[in-house]
N, CA, C and O atoms as a CHARMM CRD file, in Angstrom:
* protein
*
  296
    1    1 MET  N     15.83900   5.94900 -44.73900 PROA 1      0.00000
    2    1 MET  CA    17.03600   5.99500 -45.14500 PROA 1      0.00000
    3    1 MET  C     17.84500   7.69700 -45.56600 PROA 1      0.00000
    4    1 MET  O     17.30300   8.76000 -45.26600 PROA 1      0.00000
    5    2 ASP  N     18.76300   7.63000 -46.06200 PROA 2      0.00000
    6    2 ASP  CA    19.83100   8.84600 -45.83600 PROA 2      0.00000
    7    2 ASP  C     19.14600   9.63400 -47.12300 PROA 2      0.00000
    8    2 ASP  O     18.84800   9.09600 -48.18900 PROA 2      0.00000
    9    3 SER  N     19.00200  10.73900 -46.85400 PROA 3      0.00000
   10    3 SER  CA    18.79900  11.27800 -48.25100 PROA 3      0.00000
   11    3 SER  C     19.35700  11.71200 -49.38900 PROA 3      0.00000
   12    3 SER  O     18.74100  12.34100 -50.25000 PROA 3      0.00000
   13    4 ASP  N     20.68800  11.36000 -49.45200 PROA 4      0.00000
   14    4 ASP  CA    21.57100  11.75100 -50.00600 PROA 4      0.00000
   15    4 ASP  C     21.56300   9.93500 -50.70200 PROA 4      0.00000
   16    4 ASP  O     22.36000   9.55900 -51.56100 PROA 4      0.00000
   17    5 LEU  N     20.79400   9.30400 -50.25800 PROA 5      0.00000
   18    5 LEU  CA    21.16600   7.43400 -50.80500 PROA 5      0.00000
   19    5 LEU  C     19.65800   7.86300 -51.88300 PROA 5      0.00000
   20    5 LEU  O     19.70600   7.73400 -53.10600 PROA 5      0.00000
   21    6 MET  N     18.47400   8.34300 -51.18400 PROA 6      0.00000
   22    6 MET  CA    17.13800   8.60000 -52.02900 PROA 6      0.00000
   23    6 MET  C     17.49900   9.61500 -53.41600 PROA 6      0.00000
   24    6 MET  O     17.11100   9.48400 -54.57700 PROA 6      0.00000
   25    7 LEU  N     18.13200  10.35800 -52.98300 PROA 7      0.00000
   26    7 LEU  CA    18.53800  11.27100 -54.09300 PROA 7      0.00000
   27    7 LEU  C     19.23600  10.49500 -55.69500 PROA 7      0.00000
   28    7 LEU  O     18.88200  10.58900 -56.87000 PROA 7      0.00000
   29    8 VAL  N     20.24200   9.81700 -55.07400 PROA 8      0.00000
   30    8 VAL  CA    20.53400   8.82200 -55.75800 PROA 8      0.00000
   31    8 VAL  C     20.36900   7.58600 -56.34700 PROA 8      0.00000
   32    8 VAL  O     21.20100   7.00300 -57.04100 PROA 8      0.00000
   33    9 VAL  N     19.17700   7.17900 -56.02200 PROA 9      0.00000
   34    9 VAL  CA    18.22400   6.19100 -56.26100 PROA 9      0.00000
   35    9 VAL  C     17.33000   6.72200 -57.26800 PROA 9      0.00000
   36    9 VAL  O     17.11300   6.40200 -58.43600 PROA 9      0.00000
   37   10 GLY  N     16.73800   7.88100 -56.28200 PROA 10     0.00000
   38   10 GLY  CA    15.69300   8.76800 -57.47200 PROA 10     0.00000
   39   10 GLY  C     16.12400   9.08700 -58.57300 PROA 10     0.00000
   40   10 GLY  O     15.30500   8.90000 -59.47200 PROA 10     0.00000
   41   11 VAL  N     17.57200   9.70500 -59.04300 PROA 11     0.00000
   42   11 VAL  CA    17.95600  10.21300 -60.43800 PROA 11     0.00000
   43   11 VAL  C     18.45700   8.60600 -61.30800 PROA 11     0.00000
   44   11 VAL  O     18.42900   8.35800 -62.51400 PROA 11     0.00000
   45   12 GLY  N     18.85900   7.79600 -60.23800 PROA 12     0.00000
   46   12 GLY  CA    18.84200   6.44100 -61.17500 PROA 12     0.00000
   47   12 GLY  C     17.62200   5.95200 -61.88000 PROA 12     0.00000
   48   12 GLY  O     17.54600   5.79700 -63.09900 PROA 12     0.00000
   49   13 LEU  N     16.74700   5.74100 -61.08200 PROA 13     0.00000
   50   13 LEU  CA    15.48500   5.26000 -61.83000 PROA 13     0.00000
   51   13 LEU  C     14.46300   6.28500 -62.62000 PROA 13     0.00000
   52   13 LEU  O     13.29700   6.07100 -62.95000 PROA 13     0.00000
   53   14 GLY  N     15.25300   7.44400 -62.81800 PROA 14     0.00000
   54   14 GLY  CA    14.22200   8.38900 -62.95900 PROA 14     0.00000
   55   14 GLY  C     15.56500   8.23300 -64.67300 PROA 14     0.00000
   56   14 GLY  O     14.88100   8.39000 -65.68400 PROA 14     0.00000
   57   15 LEU  N     16.60300   8.06900 -64.92300 PROA 15     0.00000
   58   15 LEU  CA    17.62800   7.78000 -65.99500 PROA 15     0.00000
   59   15 LEU  C     17.11300   6.61200 -66.75700 PROA 15     0.00000
   60   15 LEU  O     16.96400   6.45700 -67.96900 PROA 15     0.00000
   61   16 LEU  N     16.83400   5.69100 -65.56600 PROA 16     0.00000
   62   16 LEU  CA    16.05100   4.06300 -66.25500 PROA 16     0.00000
   63   16 LEU  C     14.81500   4.46800 -66.99600 PROA 16     0.00000
   64   16 LEU  O     14.55300   3.92900 -68.07200 PROA 16     0.00000
   65   17 ALA  N     14.11600   5.29700 -66.53000 PROA 17     0.00000
   66   17 ALA  CA    12.95900   5.13500 -67.28500 PROA 17     0.00000
   67   17 ALA  C     12.63100   5.68000 -68.49600 PROA 17     0.00000
   68   17 ALA  O     11.49300   5.54400 -68.94700 PROA 17     0.00000
   69   18 ILE  N     14.12600   6.72900 -69.51200 PROA 18     0.00000
   70   18 ILE  CA    14.46100   7.24200 -70.35000 PROA 18     0.00000
   71   18 ILE  C     14.25700   5.89600 -71.35300 PROA 18     0.00000
   72   18 ILE  O     13.26800   5.64200 -72.04100 PROA 18     0.00000
   73   19 PRO  N     15.29500   5.24500 -71.24100 PROA 19     0.00000
   74   19 PRO  CA    14.72200   3.96800 -72.33600 PROA 19     0.00000
   75   19 PRO  C     13.28000   3.22700 -72.23400 PROA 19     0.00000
   76   19 PRO  O     12.79700   2.70300 -73.23900 PROA 19     0.00000
   77   20 ALA  N     13.01500   3.21700 -71.73900 PROA 20     0.00000
   78   20 ALA  CA    11.50000   2.26300 -71.39100 PROA 20     0.00000
   79   20 ALA  C     10.51800   3.42400 -71.75300 PROA 20     0.00000
   80   20 ALA  O      9.37700   3.11900 -72.09900 PROA 20     0.00000
   81   21 LEU  N     10.83900   4.55000 -71.70200 PROA 21     0.00000
   82   21 LEU  CA     9.55500   5.52200 -72.52400 PROA 21     0.00000
   83   21 LEU  C     10.22200   5.05800 -74.05000 PROA 21     0.00000
   84   21 LEU  O      9.75800   4.13400 -74.71800 PROA 21     0.00000
   85   22 ILE  N     11.41700   5.90200 -74.46200 PROA 22     0.00000
   86   22 ILE  CA    11.45600   5.38300 -75.77700 PROA 22     0.00000
   87   22 ILE  C     11.06600   3.86700 -76.25900 PROA 22     0.00000
   88   22 ILE  O     10.33900   3.61400 -77.21900 PROA 22     0.00000
   89   23 GLY  N     11.53200   3.15900 -75.62400 PROA 23     0.00000
   90   23 GLY  CA    10.79200   1.80000 -76.58700 PROA 23     0.00000
   91   23 GLY  C      9.39500   1.46300 -76.42400 PROA 23     0.00000
   92   23 GLY  O      8.73400   0.91400 -77.30600 PROA 23     0.00000
   93   24 ALA  N      8.89800   1.83400 -75.15800 PROA 24     0.00000
   94   24 ALA  CA     7.14900   1.98900 -75.60600 PROA 24     0.00000
   95   24 ALA  C      6.44900   2.74200 -76.74000 PROA 24     0.00000
   96   24 ALA  O      5.43300   2.49000 -77.38800 PROA 24     0.00000
   97   25 PHE  N      7.43200   3.86700 -76.76900 PROA 25     0.00000
   98   25 PHE  CA     6.79100   4.46800 -77.84200 PROA 25     0.00000
   99   25 PHE  C      6.65600   4.37700 -79.20500 PROA 25     0.00000
  100   25 PHE  O      5.80600   4.67600 -80.04300 PROA 25     0.00000
  101   26 SER  N      8.34700   3.59900 -79.16400 PROA 26     0.00000
  102   26 SER  CA     8.69400   2.84600 -80.53600 PROA 26     0.00000
  103   26 SER  C      7.80800   1.73300 -81.13100 PROA 26     0.00000
  104   26 SER  O      7.49700   1.40800 -82.27700 PROA 26     0.00000
  105   27 GLU  N      7.47600   1.19400 -79.66500 PROA 27     0.00000
  106   27 GLU  CA     6.38000  -0.16700 -80.33000 PROA 27     0.00000
  107   27 GLU  C      4.75100   0.20200 -79.90900 PROA 27     0.00000
  108   27 GLU  O      3.91300  -0.63000 -79.56000 PROA 27     0.00000
  109   28 SER  N      4.60900   1.21200 -79.99900 PROA 28     0.00000
  110   28 SER  CA     3.13900   1.96800 -80.17500 PROA 28     0.00000
  111   28 SER  C      2.48000   1.03700 -78.96700 PROA 28     0.00000
  112   28 SER  O      1.51100   0.30700 -79.17400 PROA 28     0.00000
  113   29 ARG  N      3.16900   1.16700 -77.61600 PROA 29     0.00000
  114   29 ARG  CA     2.69600   0.21200 -77.02100 PROA 29     0.00000
  115   29 ARG  C      2.37500   1.56800 -75.17900 PROA 29     0.00000
  116   29 ARG  O      3.10900   2.54400 -75.02800 PROA 29     0.00000
  117   30 PRO  N      1.40000   1.28500 -74.29500 PROA 30     0.00000
  118   30 PRO  CA     1.21600   2.48100 -73.31300 PROA 30     0.00000
  119   30 PRO  C      2.46200   2.43300 -72.32600 PROA 30     0.00000
  120   30 PRO  O      2.51800   1.55200 -71.46700 PROA 30     0.00000
  121   31 PRO  N      3.43900   3.37300 -72.45700 PROA 31     0.00000
  122   31 PRO  CA     4.36800   3.47300 -71.35500 PROA 31     0.00000
  123   31 PRO  C      4.32900   2.82000 -69.78400 PROA 31     0.00000
  124   31 PRO  O      4.94200   3.48200 -68.94700 PROA 31     0.00000
  125   32 ARG  N      3.93500   2.08800 -69.50700 PROA 32     0.00000
  126   32 ARG  CA     3.24600   1.85100 -67.78500 PROA 32     0.00000
  127   32 ARG  C      4.64900   1.81300 -67.45300 PROA 32     0.00000
  128   32 ARG  O      5.08400   2.85900 -66.97200 PROA 32     0.00000
  129   33 ALA  N      5.57800   0.72400 -67.61200 PROA 33     0.00000
  130   33 ALA  CA     6.70700   0.62800 -66.85900 PROA 33     0.00000
  131   33 ALA  C      7.63800   2.42200 -66.31900 PROA 33     0.00000
  132   33 ALA  O      8.07500   2.84800 -65.25000 PROA 33     0.00000
  133   34 ALA  N      7.57000   2.93000 -67.60600 PROA 34     0.00000
  134   34 ALA  CA     8.21200   4.51600 -67.54800 PROA 34     0.00000
  135   34 ALA  C      7.56600   5.35400 -66.92400 PROA 34     0.00000
  136   34 ALA  O      8.09200   6.30400 -66.34600 PROA 34     0.00000
  137   35 ALA  N      6.22700   5.10400 -66.95200 PROA 35     0.00000
  138   35 ALA  CA     5.13700   5.99700 -65.75000 PROA 35     0.00000
  139   35 ALA  C      5.38100   5.34000 -64.14900 PROA 35     0.00000
  140   35 ALA  O      5.14800   6.17000 -63.27000 PROA 35     0.00000
  141   36 ILE  N      5.74800   4.18300 -63.72800 PROA 36     0.00000
  142   36 ILE  CA     5.79500   4.04200 -62.81800 PROA 36     0.00000
  143   36 ILE  C      7.24400   4.05100 -62.16900 PROA 36     0.00000
  144   36 ILE  O      7.30900   3.73300 -60.98100 PROA 36     0.00000
  145   37 LEU  N      8.41200   4.38600 -62.84100 PROA 37     0.00000
  146   37 LEU  CA     9.63600   4.18100 -62.56200 PROA 37     0.00000
  147   37 LEU  C      9.56400   6.10700 -62.53800 PROA 37     0.00000
  148   37 LEU  O      9.78700   6.47200 -61.38300 PROA 37     0.00000
  149   38 VAL  N      9.32300   7.31200 -63.48200 PROA 38     0.00000
  150   38 VAL  CA     9.20800   8.09100 -63.14000 PROA 38     0.00000
  151   38 VAL  C      8.71900   8.49600 -61.93800 PROA 38     0.00000
  152   38 VAL  O      9.38200   9.12400 -61.11300 PROA 38     0.00000
  153   39 MET  N      7.53800   8.15100 -61.79800 PROA 39     0.00000
  154   39 MET  CA     6.78400   8.23900 -60.34600 PROA 39     0.00000
  155   39 MET  C      7.41300   8.21700 -58.83600 PROA 39     0.00000
  156   39 MET  O      7.49800   9.09200 -57.97400 PROA 39     0.00000
  157   40 LEU  N      7.81800   6.84000 -58.88200 PROA 40     0.00000
  158   40 LEU  CA     8.77800   6.43900 -58.26900 PROA 40     0.00000
  159   40 LEU  C     10.06700   7.33800 -57.99600 PROA 40     0.00000
  160   40 LEU  O     10.69200   7.32000 -56.93600 PROA 40     0.00000
  161   41 ALA  N     10.36300   8.09300 -59.05500 PROA 41     0.00000
  162   41 ALA  CA    12.03900   8.62500 -59.00900 PROA 41     0.00000
  163   41 ALA  C     11.35500  10.17200 -58.71000 PROA 41     0.00000
  164   41 ALA  O     11.76000  10.82900 -57.75100 PROA 41     0.00000
  165   42 SER  N     10.69800  10.49000 -59.26700 PROA 42     0.00000
  166   42 SER  CA     9.85500  12.21200 -58.74200 PROA 42     0.00000
  167   42 SER  C      9.87800  12.03300 -57.10400 PROA 42     0.00000
  168   42 SER  O     10.50700  12.82800 -56.40400 PROA 42     0.00000
  169   43 GLY  N      9.06700  10.81100 -56.49100 PROA 43     0.00000
  170   43 GLY  CA     8.64600  10.36600 -55.58500 PROA 43     0.00000
  171   43 GLY  C     10.57800  10.41900 -54.48400 PROA 43     0.00000
  172   43 GLY  O     11.09100  11.08600 -53.58500 PROA 43     0.00000
  173   44 LEU  N     10.78100   9.75200 -54.99400 PROA 44     0.00000
  174   44 LEU  CA    12.53800  10.03200 -54.10500 PROA 44     0.00000
  175   44 LEU  C     13.19200  10.79700 -54.16400 PROA 44     0.00000
  176   44 LEU  O     14.08100  10.85900 -53.31600 PROA 44     0.00000
  177   45 ILE  N     13.10700  11.74600 -55.15100 PROA 45     0.00000
  178   45 ILE  CA    13.73700  13.18900 -55.27000 PROA 45     0.00000
  179   45 ILE  C     13.03600  14.30600 -54.38100 PROA 45     0.00000
  180   45 ILE  O     13.53600  15.06100 -53.54700 PROA 45     0.00000
  181   46 VAL  N     11.80600  14.18500 -54.79000 PROA 46     0.00000
  182   46 VAL  CA    11.05700  15.20400 -53.46800 PROA 46     0.00000
  183   46 VAL  C     11.47700  14.60100 -52.31600 PROA 46     0.00000
  184   46 VAL  O     12.01500  15.46700 -51.62500 PROA 46     0.00000
  185   47 ALA  N     11.49600  13.38700 -51.69800 PROA 47     0.00000
  186   47 ALA  CA    11.35900  13.11100 -50.10800 PROA 47     0.00000
  187   47 ALA  C     12.84300  13.28300 -49.98800 PROA 47     0.00000
  188   47 ALA  O     13.18700  13.63000 -48.85800 PROA 47     0.00000
  189   48 ALA  N     13.94100  13.11100 -50.97000 PROA 48     0.00000
  190   48 ALA  CA    14.79300  13.79200 -50.17000 PROA 48     0.00000
  191   48 ALA  C     15.57100  15.18500 -50.01100 PROA 48     0.00000
  192   48 ALA  O     16.38900  15.66800 -49.22700 PROA 48     0.00000
  193   49 VAL  N     14.76100  15.64800 -51.38000 PROA 49     0.00000
  194   49 VAL  CA    14.78700  17.41900 -50.88000 PROA 49     0.00000
  195   49 VAL  C     14.43800  17.89600 -49.56700 PROA 49     0.00000
  196   49 VAL  O     15.10000  18.51600 -48.73400 PROA 49     0.00000
  197   50 TRP  N     13.26200  17.47400 -49.56500 PROA 50     0.00000
  198   50 TRP  CA    12.71700  17.60100 -48.02400 PROA 50     0.00000
  199   50 TRP  C     12.89500  17.07900 -46.54100 PROA 50     0.00000
  200   50 TRP  O     12.54500  17.54100 -45.45500 PROA 50     0.00000
  201   51 GLN  N     13.45700  16.13300 -46.85300 PROA 51     0.00000
  202   51 GLN  CA    14.19900  15.78000 -45.86200 PROA 51     0.00000
  203   51 GLN  C     15.44300  16.41600 -45.34800 PROA 51     0.00000
  204   51 GLN  O     15.59500  16.61800 -44.14300 PROA 51     0.00000
  205   52 LYS  N     16.19300  16.68500 -46.09900 PROA 52     0.00000
  206   52 LYS  CA    17.42900  17.54600 -46.18600 PROA 52     0.00000
  207   52 LYS  C     17.24200  18.81000 -45.52000 PROA 52     0.00000
  208   52 LYS  O     16.16300  19.00100 -46.08200 PROA 52     0.00000
  209   53 PRO  N     17.33700  19.56000 -44.99500 PROA 53     0.00000
  210   53 PRO  CA    17.19000  20.75800 -44.27500 PROA 53     0.00000
  211   53 PRO  C     17.39800  22.29300 -45.35500 PROA 53     0.00000
  212   53 PRO  O     16.66000  23.18700 -45.77100 PROA 53     0.00000
  213   54 SER  N     18.74400  21.94900 -45.45700 PROA 54     0.00000
  214   54 SER  CA    18.80500  22.98300 -46.64200 PROA 54     0.00000
  215   54 SER  C     18.92500  22.70600 -47.81700 PROA 54     0.00000
  216   54 SER  O     19.42800  23.42600 -48.68000 PROA 54     0.00000
  217   55 GLY  N     18.28200  21.19200 -48.00800 PROA 55     0.00000
  218   55 GLY  CA    18.28600  21.37600 -49.66400 PROA 55     0.00000
  219   55 GLY  C     18.99700  20.67900 -50.39700 PROA 55     0.00000
  220   55 GLY  O     19.90100  19.96500 -49.96200 PROA 55     0.00000
  221   56 TYR  N     18.73000  20.77300 -51.44500 PROA 56     0.00000
  222   56 TYR  CA    19.97900  20.58000 -52.71200 PROA 56     0.00000
  223   56 TYR  C     19.79000  21.60400 -53.88300 PROA 56     0.00000
  224   56 TYR  O     18.69700  21.92600 -54.34900 PROA 56     0.00000
  225   57 SER  N     21.30300  22.18000 -54.38800 PROA 57     0.00000
  226   57 SER  CA    21.20800  22.51100 -55.56200 PROA 57     0.00000
  227   57 SER  C     21.48900  21.10400 -56.65500 PROA 57     0.00000
  228   57 SER  O     21.53000  19.94200 -56.25000 PROA 57     0.00000
  229   58 ILE  N     21.64400  21.48100 -57.93500 PROA 58     0.00000
  230   58 ILE  CA    22.40500  21.31600 -59.00000 PROA 58     0.00000
  231   58 ILE  C     23.76500  20.85200 -58.83400 PROA 58     0.00000
  232   58 ILE  O     24.18400  19.89000 -59.47900 PROA 58     0.00000
  233   59 SER  N     24.54500  21.55000 -57.92100 PROA 59     0.00000
  234   59 SER  CA    25.89500  21.49200 -57.82100 PROA 59     0.00000
  235   59 SER  C     25.99200  20.55600 -56.43000 PROA 59     0.00000
  236   59 SER  O     26.97500  19.83600 -56.25500 PROA 59     0.00000
  237   60 ASP  N     25.14300  20.60800 -55.67400 PROA 60     0.00000
  238   60 ASP  CA    25.14700  18.99900 -54.94400 PROA 60     0.00000
  239   60 ASP  C     25.22500  18.04900 -55.31200 PROA 60     0.00000
  240   60 ASP  O     26.09200  17.38000 -54.74900 PROA 60     0.00000
  241   61 VAL  N     24.35300  17.26400 -56.56300 PROA 61     0.00000
  242   61 VAL  CA    24.17600  16.35200 -56.72000 PROA 61     0.00000
  243   61 VAL  C     25.38000  15.27800 -56.89700 PROA 61     0.00000
  244   61 VAL  O     25.34800  14.08100 -56.61600 PROA 61     0.00000
  245   62 PRO  N     26.65000  16.17600 -57.54400 PROA 62     0.00000
  246   62 PRO  CA    27.68800  15.20600 -57.87500 PROA 62     0.00000
  247   62 PRO  C     28.05600  14.88300 -56.85300 PROA 62     0.00000
  248   62 PRO  O     28.09400  13.66200 -56.70600 PROA 62     0.00000
  249   63 SER  N     28.52400  15.77900 -55.59700 PROA 63     0.00000
  250   63 SER  CA    28.78400  15.16200 -54.94900 PROA 63     0.00000
  251   63 SER  C     28.13700  13.85700 -53.79500 PROA 63     0.00000
  252   63 SER  O     28.75500  12.92700 -53.27700 PROA 63     0.00000
  253   64 ALA  N     26.63800  14.25400 -53.66800 PROA 64     0.00000
  254   64 ALA  CA    25.93800  13.51000 -53.29600 PROA 64     0.00000
  255   64 ALA  C     26.03100  12.05500 -53.82100 PROA 64     0.00000
  256   64 ALA  O     25.85700  11.14200 -53.01400 PROA 64     0.00000
  257   65 PHE  N     26.27900  11.79900 -55.03700 PROA 65     0.00000
  258   65 PHE  CA    26.86500  10.62700 -55.65700 PROA 65     0.00000
  259   65 PHE  C     28.25600  10.01200 -55.13500 PROA 65     0.00000
  260   65 PHE  O     28.53300   8.81300 -55.17600 PROA 65     0.00000
  261   66 GLU  N     28.86400  10.76000 -54.77200 PROA 66     0.00000
  262   66 GLU  CA    30.58800  10.51400 -54.66200 PROA 66     0.00000
  263   66 GLU  C     30.33900   9.72700 -53.37200 PROA 66     0.00000
  264   66 GLU  O     30.86000   8.64200 -53.11300 PROA 66     0.00000
  265   67 ARG  N     29.18100  10.63800 -52.32000 PROA 67     0.00000
  266   67 ARG  CA    29.17500   9.82800 -51.13900 PROA 67     0.00000
  267   67 ARG  C     28.66300   8.81900 -50.74100 PROA 67     0.00000
  268   67 ARG  O     28.98800   8.21000 -49.72200 PROA 67     0.00000
  269   68 VAL  N     27.40700   8.39900 -51.85600 PROA 68     0.00000
  270   68 VAL  CA    26.81200   7.40800 -51.38800 PROA 68     0.00000
  271   68 VAL  C     27.62600   6.59400 -52.30600 PROA 68     0.00000
  272   68 VAL  O     27.78600   5.43900 -51.91200 PROA 68     0.00000
  273   69 ILE  N     28.10600   6.85400 -53.27500 PROA 69     0.00000
  274   69 ILE  CA    29.07300   5.46200 -53.91100 PROA 69     0.00000
  275   69 ILE  C     30.45000   5.01400 -53.38100 PROA 69     0.00000
  276   69 ILE  O     30.96600   3.90700 -53.53700 PROA 69     0.00000
  277   70 GLY  N     31.16900   6.55400 -52.43400 PROA 70     0.00000
  278   70 GLY  CA    32.09700   5.94600 -51.72800 PROA 70     0.00000
  279   70 GLY  C     31.60900   4.85000 -49.97900 PROA 70     0.00000
  280   70 GLY  O     32.22700   4.06200 -49.26300 PROA 70     0.00000
  281   71 ARG  N     30.63400   5.26000 -49.98500 PROA 71     0.00000
  282   71 ARG  CA    30.40500   4.49100 -48.73400 PROA 71     0.00000
  283   71 ARG  C     30.21500   3.18800 -49.40400 PROA 71     0.00000
  284   71 ARG  O     31.10700   2.45900 -48.97000 PROA 71     0.00000
  285   72 PHE  N     29.70300   2.73500 -49.99900 PROA 72     0.00000
  286   72 PHE  CA    29.81400   1.48300 -50.58800 PROA 72     0.00000
  287   72 PHE  C     31.06400   1.09200 -51.47500 PROA 72     0.00000
  288   72 PHE  O     30.86400   0.00900 -52.02500 PROA 72     0.00000
  289   73 ILE  N     32.00100   1.51400 -51.70800 PROA 73     0.00000
  290   73 ILE  CA    33.44600   1.05500 -52.19600 PROA 73     0.00000
  291   73 ILE  C     34.20300   0.86800 -50.96800 PROA 73     0.00000
  292   73 ILE  O     35.16800   0.11500 -51.10000 PROA 73     0.00000
  293   74 ARG  N     33.99700   1.41700 -49.66300 PROA 74     0.00000
  294   74 ARG  CA    34.59500   0.86200 -48.06300 PROA 74     0.00000
  295   74 ARG  C     34.39400   0.05200 -47.69300 PROA 74     0.00000
  296   74 ARG  O     34.84700  -0.25200 -46.58900 PROA 74     0.00000
């Protein structure tokens, strides 16, 4: 798996964890699904940063999204 793809999927899973976390807390139940999503997201983001020799900065994230989405649109 490409490091850009891992970063994009990790950020996407992290964003999906937010509504799951809010829903679990609002219904007074343990946030198991949100915790799993956060662990997967953080693992993918760490793997992406570790796999790319120069690493990622905050300004590199939008261009990584463009590259990944561009590959699927073509």
